[in-house]
Structure formats: structure tokens, C-alpha cells
C-alpha positions as MATLAB code, in Angstrom:
seq = 'MIKIDLEKGEVAVETEGRSVSYPLGTAEAFAIISELWLRSGWDTKYVYGFTWLGRPIIQLPEDMIRIQEVIYRVRPDVIIETGVAHGGSLVFYASLCKAMGRGRVIGIDVEIRPHNRKAIEAHELFEYITLVEGSSVDPQVVRTVKSLTLSGETALVVLDSNHTKEHVLGELRAYSELVSVGSYIVACDGIMGNIVGAPRTNPDWGWNNPRAAAEEFARENGDFVIEEPEIPFNEGIIKGRVSYWPGGFLRRIR';
ca = [
      37.446  -39.413   -1.957;
      38.761  -42.654   -3.624;
      40.527  -45.802   -2.256;
      42.216  -48.700   -3.674;
      42.287  -51.418   -1.752;
      45.032  -54.347   -3.590;
      44.673  -56.727   -0.416;
      40.658  -56.434   -0.570;
      40.784  -56.066   -4.495;
      38.327  -53.258   -4.597;
      37.747  -49.925   -4.969;
      36.335  -47.543   -2.410;
      34.672  -44.055   -3.445;
      33.359  -41.758   -0.741;
      31.080  -39.332   -1.294;
      28.882  -36.728    1.103;
      30.138  -39.801    4.047;
      28.280  -42.962    2.051;
      31.149  -44.648    0.695;
      30.284  -47.661   -2.158;
      32.853  -50.316   -3.335;
      33.485  -52.046   -6.467;
      35.496  -55.274   -7.069;
      38.691  -54.356   -9.105;
      37.400  -56.653  -11.535;
      34.227  -54.978  -12.383;
      33.547  -52.646  -15.770;
      33.219  -50.057  -12.550;
      36.312  -49.916  -10.934;
      37.908  -50.429  -14.222;
      36.242  -46.740  -15.460;
      36.828  -44.901  -12.061;
      40.818  -45.950  -12.106;
      40.532  -45.569  -15.878;
      39.379  -42.136  -15.406;
      42.307  -41.504  -12.564;
      44.750  -42.752  -14.851;
      43.671  -40.301  -17.438;
      44.476  -37.322  -14.989;
      47.821  -38.693  -13.787;
      48.689  -38.824  -17.075;
      47.607  -35.342  -17.790;
      49.804  -34.190  -15.219;
      52.817  -35.948  -15.906;
      52.697  -35.595  -19.690;
      52.649  -39.242  -20.495;
      51.656  -39.016  -23.840;
      55.101  -37.111  -24.789;
      56.420  -40.107  -24.562;
      56.333  -41.996  -27.676;
      57.341  -41.689  -31.344;
      56.190  -44.070  -34.267;
      58.418  -45.117  -36.747;
      61.112  -42.324  -35.203;
      58.799  -39.294  -34.920;
      57.353  -38.303  -31.775;
      53.400  -39.116  -32.163;
      52.479  -37.242  -28.746;
      49.078  -39.753  -28.154;
      47.538  -42.032  -25.702;
      48.168  -45.213  -27.612;
      44.955  -46.464  -26.916;
      43.512  -43.648  -29.340;
      45.522  -44.842  -31.786;
      45.126  -48.398  -32.115;
      40.718  -47.309  -32.139;
      41.460  -45.301  -34.570;
      43.591  -48.129  -36.372;
      40.740  -50.478  -35.946;
      38.405  -47.383  -37.841;
      40.606  -46.866  -40.790;
      41.276  -50.900  -41.756;
      37.230  -50.726  -41.590;
      36.438  -47.923  -43.493;
      39.884  -48.120  -45.949;
      39.582  -44.545  -46.613;
      41.308  -42.987  -49.842;
      42.406  -40.129  -48.258;
      42.847  -39.195  -44.091;
      42.903  -35.706  -43.887;
      44.697  -34.423  -40.601;
      44.919  -31.354  -39.169;
      47.639  -30.352  -36.250;
      51.037  -31.832  -37.628;
      53.558  -31.008  -34.693;
      56.425  -33.338  -34.834;
      54.694  -35.250  -37.594;
      54.278  -38.620  -36.102;
      50.299  -39.087  -36.149;
      50.897  -38.652  -39.880;
      53.892  -41.244  -40.191;
      50.928  -43.460  -38.123;
      48.195  -42.912  -40.801;
      50.968  -43.540  -43.603;
      51.604  -46.549  -42.620;
      48.037  -48.186  -42.101;
      48.135  -46.707  -46.135;
      50.863  -48.657  -47.098;
      50.071  -52.077  -45.149;
      46.505  -51.781  -46.752;
      48.122  -51.006  -49.909;
      45.816  -47.697  -50.198;
      45.287  -44.365  -49.247;
      47.157  -41.464  -48.530;
      47.375  -38.804  -45.990;
      46.921  -34.986  -46.238;
      48.270  -32.467  -42.769;
      47.289  -29.354  -42.522;
      49.232  -27.060  -39.594;
      49.053  -23.010  -39.467;
      53.036  -23.695  -38.582;
      54.746  -26.230  -39.884;
      58.743  -25.938  -37.880;
      61.241  -26.222  -40.685;
      63.009  -28.506  -38.456;
      59.866  -31.090  -38.269;
      58.879  -30.177  -42.230;
      62.330  -31.592  -43.072;
      61.995  -34.516  -40.973;
      58.791  -35.737  -42.752;
      60.022  -34.766  -45.774;
      63.095  -37.125  -45.174;
      60.727  -39.771  -43.858;
      60.854  -42.976  -45.944;
      56.880  -42.986  -45.550;
      56.630  -39.359  -47.285;
      55.220  -40.428  -50.397;
      52.134  -41.357  -48.513;
      52.058  -37.523  -47.368;
      51.305  -34.012  -48.639;
      51.721  -31.459  -46.323;
      49.467  -27.838  -45.876;
      50.455  -25.148  -44.080;
      48.306  -22.446  -43.129;
      45.400  -22.186  -40.531;
      42.685  -25.239  -41.201;
      39.409  -22.969  -40.954;
      40.899  -20.409  -44.307;
      39.167  -20.134  -46.934;
      41.832  -20.741  -49.355;
      43.565  -23.384  -47.364;
      40.637  -25.544  -47.259;
      40.085  -25.114  -51.259;
      43.593  -26.275  -51.133;
      43.114  -29.363  -49.705;
      39.490  -30.034  -51.638;
      41.494  -29.883  -54.756;
      43.635  -32.279  -53.354;
      40.907  -34.972  -52.915;
      38.810  -36.570  -55.943;
      34.831  -37.229  -56.247;
      34.307  -40.135  -55.415;
      37.173  -40.895  -53.112;
      36.255  -42.488  -49.360;
      37.575  -39.560  -46.946;
      37.703  -39.790  -42.954;
      38.782  -36.726  -40.881;
      40.932  -36.053  -38.084;
      40.819  -32.949  -36.147;
      43.204  -32.210  -34.119;
      44.583  -28.602  -34.339;
      43.331  -25.359  -32.196;
      40.935  -27.186  -29.883;
      38.725  -24.214  -28.839;
      35.100  -24.979  -29.323;
      35.100  -22.188  -32.027;
      37.848  -23.554  -33.869;
      37.097  -27.011  -33.610;
      33.129  -25.966  -34.949;
      34.777  -24.392  -37.416;
      36.687  -27.228  -38.659;
      33.550  -29.215  -38.981;
      31.841  -27.084  -41.042;
      34.761  -27.295  -43.286;
      35.501  -30.257  -43.670;
      32.433  -32.653  -42.904;
      31.379  -31.977  -46.458;
      34.718  -34.416  -47.838;
      33.350  -37.400  -45.281;
      32.037  -39.973  -47.306;
      28.675  -41.730  -45.700;
      29.901  -44.837  -43.146;
      33.242  -43.010  -42.582;
      34.346  -40.690  -39.582;
      35.111  -36.879  -38.919;
      37.331  -37.151  -35.525;
      37.335  -34.178  -32.639;
      39.985  -34.890  -31.159;
      40.854  -33.990  -27.488;
      37.207  -33.666  -25.926;
      39.304  -35.051  -22.407;
      39.594  -31.078  -21.964;
      35.979  -30.373  -20.230;
      36.828  -33.329  -17.557;
      40.151  -32.056  -16.438;
      39.365  -28.201  -15.701;
      42.002  -27.321  -12.877;
      44.920  -29.657  -13.532;
      48.198  -27.877  -14.728;
      48.048  -26.250  -18.329;
      44.227  -26.044  -17.701;
      42.077  -22.787  -18.893;
      39.152  -22.103  -16.763;
      36.959  -22.324  -19.350;
      37.394  -25.485  -20.893;
      34.284  -26.520  -19.135;
      32.451  -25.533  -22.461;
      35.005  -24.296  -24.416;
      36.449  -28.088  -26.059;
      35.622  -30.100  -28.848;
      33.570  -32.781  -27.265;
      31.476  -29.501  -27.189;
      31.953  -28.479  -30.826;
      31.509  -32.362  -31.821;
      27.727  -32.319  -29.732;
      26.946  -28.399  -31.477;
      28.164  -29.949  -35.191;
      25.536  -32.825  -34.096;
      22.787  -30.448  -33.615;
      23.204  -28.724  -36.159;
      24.068  -31.191  -38.929;
      21.806  -34.018  -39.427;
      23.750  -35.994  -41.642;
      26.266  -37.103  -38.597;
      25.858  -38.929  -35.183;
      28.101  -38.942  -32.470;
      28.975  -43.159  -32.195;
      31.206  -44.858  -30.430;
      33.092  -46.605  -33.491;
      32.428  -50.627  -33.017;
      35.727  -52.664  -31.170;
      36.194  -55.352  -33.471;
      37.360  -57.697  -30.928;
      36.668  -58.326  -27.979;
      36.381  -60.881  -25.279;
      36.503  -58.791  -21.918;
      33.860  -56.855  -20.019;
      35.180  -53.280  -20.982;
      33.098  -52.102  -23.740;
      34.511  -48.312  -23.959;
      37.588  -46.747  -25.009;
      40.342  -45.042  -22.207;
      40.815  -42.209  -24.359;
      41.588  -38.506  -24.954;
      38.881  -37.820  -27.315;
      35.781  -39.186  -25.226;
      32.395  -38.302  -27.912;
      34.973  -37.540  -30.857;
      34.090  -39.350  -33.070;
      30.790  -38.136  -35.760;
      29.898  -40.760  -38.376;
      28.189  -39.761  -41.185;
      24.901  -41.061  -42.004;
      23.618  -40.039  -45.120;
];
């Protein structure tokens, strides 16, 4: 049981008859409240309420700010994203490319619905975006994406399509060779493993999720490590991310 007492300014956690309290201004209290907030946000579909330059984005805002920090530091020539949906994140990445004066975006989806394609192609940033329709693990699709990248380019990959462990592991194996040393391949939505029993979840999500795929991939491929990206500015006491993508950043080290 968790109790938040605003008058006392503390969070109390009770387990097996033992209660431990933390002042609200501690990292421990923040972590507890953040976990509750993430779960409540999942239940209420909080992330379904945001757009980026006119397109629905369906992402936790903090995740987008944090990956922006990574992109600005890495300055990739190409950002590859699996999973297009409404195209909001493609437009987000395209806007970063325009602001930095470098880079382009490749979006892959098994089905790009006609109304979404029309809206993306009509967007003022579409010149930065290439759409590829087909399963992200289809060998022909992988070959097409590889043909759209040039030797020596710095690439960053974001995996946000089918979130089963098997599919994400297949994506990691297929696209990791495109990732430059020092850059990242990101397995999104590892939060699935933490919210089993919530609405719209499946019982197997405890093991069948992107974070589990990232962990297995890191064990089998010594060129990558799971590593939290650097937070470039922080005058507070919180050192970690509040994220739908826990354990999802894989950095290429060689």
C-alpha cells in the first residue's frame, strides 16, 4: 500500500505490515510517485493526447525530450524509425533535422494507412521523410532501408512497431549493423513488462516485451551495451528518466 500525505510532505510505503516513509523532496519518493503516474497514465491513455506540428505523436513527452538530447549530441545523418502510425514522431525527428541543418528520416510500417500517408506527405517537413511500407523484419524491406543509407553515414535507429520480444529482437538483429559507433538503437515501450494486469495488457508481457529483447540482444552482441544516455543538464537530484522506454537505449561501442 502506498499513501501520499501532502500535509506531512511524505510518501509512505507499507509492505508485510512494515511502513517506510520518504519525504516528497527525495529521489525515493519521486521514483514511487513516478511509477504510480506512469501506471495511471497507461490506464487513462495519457500519451494519446499530444501532437507535434499537427500530427498525433502517441509518445510520453519526456521520452521525446530525452531522445532529442541524444539526437542533438549524436547528430545522425539518418534516423530510422520502425512504426509510423500517424507520423507524429517522424515529423518530430524531421523538425530536429531541419533545426540542426543535417539529417533525414526513414519511417517503416507494415501498413501506412492512406489518410496517414496523405497527411504525412502533405506536411511541410515531408522533404526530410522517406516512407517504406512493409514488415520491418521482411528481408526485402531491410534491404530497401539499407539501400537508402550511405556508407560512412551516422545512423540512429528507433524501434516502435510490433512490441513482441521476438519481433523486436529480429529488428535489433536486422538494423543494428546500420548503427554507428557511439550512436544508439532504441527499443521503445519496455514499460510493458512493468504493467501486467493493467487495461489493454496481456499476461505474457512480463517476459514478452521490448526490454527483454534488448537484454537478450546485448548478451549476444558485444558491440552494444544497454546504457542510459547522458543527461546534459541537471541541477536537480533526479538522475534517471521517467519513461515508457526503460532499459531501451543500446549504444554501439565498437
